[in-house]
C-alpha positions as CSV (number, residue, x, y, z in Angstrom):
1,M,0.0,0.0,0.0
2,T,1.4,3.4,-0.9
3,D,1.1,6.3,1.5
4,N,-0.3,9.0,-0.8
5,V,-2.0,9.2,-4.2
6,I,-2.1,12.5,-6.2
7,I,-5.3,13.3,-8.1
8,D,-5.2,16.3,-10.4
9,C,-8.6,18.0,-10.6
10,G,-7.7,19.7,-13.9
11,E,-9.5,22.9,-14.9
12,R,-13.0,21.9,-13.8
13,L,-14.2,20.4,-10.6
14,S,-17.8,20.1,-11.7
15,I,-20.6,17.7,-12.4
16,E,-19.4,16.7,-15.8
17,Q,-16.0,15.7,-14.3
18,V,-17.5,13.8,-11.3
19,E,-17.5,10.4,-12.9
20,K,-13.8,10.7,-14.0
21,L,-12.8,12.0,-10.6
22,Y,-14.8,9.3,-8.8
23,A,-13.0,6.6,-10.8
24,S,-9.6,8.1,-9.8
25,A,-10.7,8.4,-6.2
26,E,-12.0,4.8,-6.1
27,Q,-8.7,3.5,-7.4
28,A,-6.8,5.7,-4.9
29,L,-8.9,4.4,-2.0
30,A,-8.0,0.8,-2.9
31,T,-4.3,1.5,-3.1
32,A,-3.5,4.5,-0.8
33,G,-3.7,5.9,2.6
34,D,-4.0,9.6,1.9
35,I,-5.0,11.5,-1.2
36,S,-3.5,14.8,-2.3
37,L,-5.7,16.9,-4.5
38,V,-4.2,19.3,-7.0
39,A,-6.8,22.0,-7.6
40,G,-4.6,25.0,-8.5
41,Q,-5.7,25.1,-12.1
42,V,-9.5,24.7,-11.4
43,Q,-11.2,27.6,-13.3
44,Y,-14.8,26.3,-12.7
45,C,-16.2,24.6,-9.6
46,D,-19.7,23.6,-8.7
47,S,-21.5,21.9,-5.8
48,A,-21.3,18.4,-7.4
49,G,-17.6,18.5,-7.6
50,L,-17.2,19.7,-4.0
51,Q,-19.8,17.1,-2.8
52,L,-17.6,14.4,-4.3
53,V,-14.6,15.7,-2.5
54,L,-16.5,15.9,0.8
55,A,-17.8,12.4,0.4
56,L,-14.4,11.1,-0.4
57,Q,-13.0,12.9,2.7
58,K,-15.6,11.3,4.9
59,T,-14.8,7.9,3.5
60,L,-11.1,8.4,4.1
61,E,-11.6,9.6,7.7
62,K,-13.3,6.2,8.5
63,T,-10.0,4.6,7.7
64,G,-7.8,7.1,9.6
65,H,-6.7,8.9,6.4
66,R,-7.5,12.2,4.8
67,I,-7.3,14.5,1.8
68,Y,-4.5,17.0,1.5
69,W,-4.7,19.9,-0.8
70,Q,-1.5,20.5,-2.8
71,S,-2.9,23.7,-4.3
72,V,-6.3,25.4,-4.5
73,S,-7.5,27.9,-7.0
74,D,-9.5,31.0,-6.1
75,S,-12.5,29.5,-7.8
76,V,-12.5,26.5,-5.5
77,R,-12.1,28.8,-2.5
78,E,-14.8,31.1,-3.6
79,I,-17.4,28.5,-4.3
80,S,-16.6,26.5,-1.1
81,G,-17.0,29.7,0.8
82,Y,-20.4,30.5,-0.7
83,L,-21.5,27.0,0.1
84,G,-20.2,27.1,3.7
85,L,-17.8,24.2,3.0
86,T,-14.4,25.9,3.6
87,Q,-13.9,24.4,7.1
88,A,-15.5,21.0,6.2
89,L,-13.1,20.6,3.2
90,N,-10.1,21.7,5.3
91,L,-9.5,24.7,3.1
92,S,-9.1,27.0,6.1
93,E,-5.8,25.1,6.8
94,Q,-4.3,26.4,3.5
95,D,-2.4,29.6,3.1
C-alpha cells in the first residue's frame, strides 16, 4: 500500500467531471492511505464537484486517512466559501 496518491482535478471540478474524478478516487482508495488533490488550475467549480470531495473525505476519515490539498484555485475557495464548506473541506488550513 502506498502512502499517498495524487489526483489532479484539472480545470473543472464540476458535475461533468465527477465520474472521472470518482473513478480516480475509487482507485486511490484501494491503493493508498491519503489522497492529495491538485486543484490550483481549477477555473470552474460547482457543488457536485465539492460534494464528491466531501464524500471522499468522509470515507477516508473512517480509515484514519485524509485528503490533503496540494494547491487550491481562487474558484474553489470562492465556491466552497459560498456553500459554507471551507472548514469541512479543510481549506481553512491552506495559506
